[in-house]
C-alpha positions in Angstrom: -23.0 19.2 -16.1 -21.5 16.7 -18.7 -17.6 15.2 -17.7 -15.2 14.8 -20.1 -12.0 13.0 -19.9 -8.6 13.6 -22.4 -6.7 10.4 -21.0 -8.3 7.8 -19.2 -5.6 5.9 -16.9 -6.1 5.1 -13.5 -6.6 8.3 -11.8 -9.2 9.5 -14.6 -11.0 6.4 -14.5 -10.8 6.3 -10.6 -12.7 10.3 -10.8 -15.2 9.1 -13.4 -16.1 5.9 -11.1 -16.2 8.0 -8.0 -18.1 10.4 -9.5 -21.0 8.1 -10.7 -20.3 6.1 -7.4 -21.7 8.7 -5.6 -24.3 10.2 -7.7 -22.6 13.4 -8.8 -23.6 12.7 -12.4 -24.8 9.5 -14.3 -22.9 7.5 -16.1 -24.1 9.4 -19.7 -22.8 12.4 -18.7 -19.2 10.9 -18.5 -17.0 10.4 -21.7 -13.6 9.7 -22.3 -10.9 9.7 -25.1 -7.5 8.0 -25.1 -4.8 6.8 -27.4 -5.6 3.2 -27.2 -9.4 3.3 -28.4 -10.0 -0.7 -27.7 -8.7 -0.4 -23.9 -10.9 2.7 -23.7 -13.9 0.8 -24.9 -13.1 -1.9 -22.1 -12.8 0.6 -19.4 -16.0 2.5 -20.3 -18.2 0.1 -21.3 -18.9 -2.1 -17.8 -20.0 1.5 -16.6 -22.0 3.0 -19.0 -19.2 5.9 -20.0 -19.1 7.2 -23.4 -16.1 6.1 -25.5 -15.1 8.8 -28.3 -13.1 8.5 -31.0 -11.0 12.1 -30.6 -10.3 14.2 -28.0 -12.2 17.4 -29.5 -14.9 14.7 -29.0 -14.7 14.9 -25.8 -14.2 18.8 -25.6 -17.4 19.3 -27.8 -19.5 16.9 -25.0 -18.0 18.6 -22.0 -18.8 21.2 -20.0 -16.1 19.9 -17.6 -13.0 18.9 -19.2 -10.4 16.8 -17.2 -6.9 16.9 -19.0 -5.6 13.2 -17.5 -2.9 12.5 -19.5 0.9 12.1 -18.2 2.7 15.8 -17.6 4.8 15.5 -20.6 2.0 14.6 -22.9 -0.5 18.0 -21.9 1.1 20.4 -24.5 0.8 18.2 -27.5 -3.0 17.1 -26.0 -3.9 20.8 -25.2 -2.3 23.0 -28.3 -5.0 21.8 -30.9 -7.7 22.4 -28.6 -7.4 26.0 -27.6 -10.1 27.2 -29.8 -12.6 24.4 -28.2 -11.8 24.8 -24.9 -12.1 28.7 -24.3 -15.4 28.0 -23.4 -15.2 25.4 -21.0 -14.1 25.0 -17.3 -10.6 22.8 -17.6 -9.2 20.9 -14.5 -6.0 19.4 -14.6 -5.1 16.3 -12.4 -1.5 16.3 -14.4 1.3 16.6 -11.4 3.6 19.6 -11.9 1.1 21.4 -15.1 0.2 24.5 -13.4 -1.1 27.8 -13.5 1.1 29.3 -15.2 1.7 26.5 -17.8 -1.6 26.5 -18.6 -1.9 30.2 -19.1 0.7 29.9 -22.1 -1.1 26.7 -23.6 -4.6 27.8 -23.3 -6.3 31.0 -25.3 -6.9 33.8 -23.3 -9.5 34.0 -20.6 -10.0 30.3 -20.7 -11.1 28.8 -17.2 -8.9 26.6 -15.8 -7.4 25.2 -12.3 -4.8 22.6 -11.4 -5.1 20.1 -9.4 -3.9 16.8 -7.6 -6.4 14.4 -6.7 -5.4 10.9 -4.9 -6.9 7.0 -5.9 -9.6 7.0 -2.9 -11.7 9.7 -4.8 -13.1 6.3 -6.7 -15.2 5.5 -3.7 -15.6 9.2 -2.7 -13.1 9.3 0.2 -10.5 11.4 -1.5 -8.5 14.5 -1.4 -8.7 16.7 -4.2 -5.6 19.1 -3.4 -5.7 22.3 -6.0 -3.8 25.4 -7.0 -5.3 28.0 -5.4 -4.3 30.8 -7.9 -6.5 29.9 -11.1 -8.8 31.5 -13.7 -12.2 30.6 -12.5 -15.3 32.8 -12.3 -16.6 32.6 -8.7 -19.7 30.6 -10.1 -17.3 28.1 -11.8 -15.4 27.5 -8.4 -19.2 27.0 -6.8 -19.6 24.4 -9.4 -15.9 22.9 -9.5 -16.4 22.6 -5.7 -19.9 21.2 -5.6 -19.1 19.0 -7.8 -15.4 17.1 -7.1 -16.2 17.8 -3.2 -18.6 14.4 -3.9 -16.0 12.4 -4.4 -13.1 14.0 -1.7 -12.3 16.7 0.4 -11.4 20.2 -2.0 -8.3 21.4 -0.6 -7.0 24.6 -2.2 -3.2 25.4 -1.4 -0.4 27.8 -2.7 1.1 26.7 -5.9 4.8 26.2 -4.5 2.9 23.8 -1.8 1.2 21.9 -4.7 3.5 19.7 -5.0 3.9 18.5 -1.5 0.2 18.6 -1.1 0.4 15.4 -3.9 3.7 14.0 -2.6 1.5 13.8 0.9 -2.1 12.8 -0.6 -0.5 10.8 -3.6 2.2 8.9 -2.2 0.1 8.2 1.1 -2.2 5.7 0.3 1.2 3.4 -0.1 2.3 4.1 3.1 -1.2 3.3 4.7 -0.9 0.0 2.9 1.9 -0.9 4.0 0.6 0.1 7.4 -2.5 -2.2 6.9 -0.6 -5.0 5.5 1.7 -5.0 8.3 -1.0 -4.7 11.3 -2.8 -7.1 9.6 0.3 -9.2 9.5 0.5 -9.3 12.9 -2.9 -10.1 13.8 -2.4 -13.1 11.5 0.2 -14.1 13.3 -1.4 -14.1 16.4 -4.5 -15.8 15.2 -6.6 -13.8 13.2 -8.0 -14.6 9.8 -6.6 -13.3 6.9 -9.6 -11.5 5.4 -10.9 -10.6 8.9 -7.8 -8.8 9.9 -7.7 -6.7 6.8 -11.4 -5.6 7.0 -10.8 -4.6 11.1 -7.3 -2.5 10.0 -8.9 -1.0 7.4 -11.9 0.2 9.1 -10.1 1.3 11.9 -8.4 3.7 9.7 -11.4 5.0 8.0 -12.6 5.6 11.6 -9.6 7.2 12.9 -9.4 9.6 10.1 -13.2 10.5 10.3 -12.9 10.7 14.0 -9.9 13.5 13.5 -12.1 15.5 10.4 -15.0 15.4 12.4 -13.7 16.9 15.8 -10.5 18.6 14.6 -8.5 17.0 17.6 -5.1 17.2 17.5 -3.5 13.4 16.7 -1.4 13.6 20.0 -4.9 14.5 22.1 -6.4 11.2 20.2 -3.7 9.0 20.8 -3.1 10.1 24.3 -6.8 8.9 24.8 -6.2 5.4 24.2 -2.7 5.5 26.0 -3.9 4.4 29.9 -1.2 4.9 32.2 0.6 1.3 32.6 -2.1 0.0 29.9 -1.1 -1.9 26.6 -1.0 0.7 24.0 1.5 2.9 26.0 3.8 -0.1 25.4 3.0 -0.5 21.5 3.7 3.5 21.2 6.8 3.3 23.0 8.2 0.7 20.7 7.0 2.3 17.5 9.3 5.3 19.2 12.5 3.2 19.7 12.2 2.0 16.0 11.7 5.2 14.7 8.1 5.4 13.6 7.4 8.8 12.7 11.1 9.9 11.7 11.2 7.2 9.0 7.5 8.7 7.3 8.9 12.1 7.3 12.1 10.6 5.9 10.1 9.1 3.4 8.8 12.0 2.3 11.8 14.1 2.6 13.0 11.1 0.3 10.6 12.0 -2.6 11.0 16.2 -2.3 14.7 15.4 -3.4 13.6 13.1 -5.9 11.0 15.9 -7.6 
């Protein structure tokens, strides 16, 4: 199965690297086109991806076409390719461009699905929130799910919630990175080497997330399991509660949703 990217910015590159890294496809099965040909060459050549001169060439090459341009550019990019795209699986990663938009832009009967991936797809640990409403056949959906599950958790959501899922999964890595930095700073303050602090904090977060996913335990139960009566962890938890830790996180999501 060949994968073609129309637009090859950060998200397109992240998906391509993740698909290659996890062995989902080989480098020669990935191709891309972009407005800046020189930049495209720089971003494809090190990995062995194919660089095409035009979006039309990318679509002809691909079985799955990933629309990875800015949301405001989608219609201008897709409209000239309507007939070529009619026989492809079209996967959008343009935030806010959903089923009804593509139904209007694409030829009738075109298989399409709108998604909102996040940056950890580059290392095979991402989330691909996708619109539950789509026009893929059962076989096409299975092919999509098998392909993209290599790079992350495929999570269908109803259309009104796709934007929120994108906020939590897409903006969340920035919040987590801030937490990594803060916790590592605390470690450095008390004597840890900076590199060691970053590594242990990042692995702690990976491990905690994996534990929750595999056990399905409520996060509160996981927190309680670490908080012994009269112990050290509960002292830190109490301080975070006094400083409004959880409320601040919720407020951050509220602020983003108000901006949309």
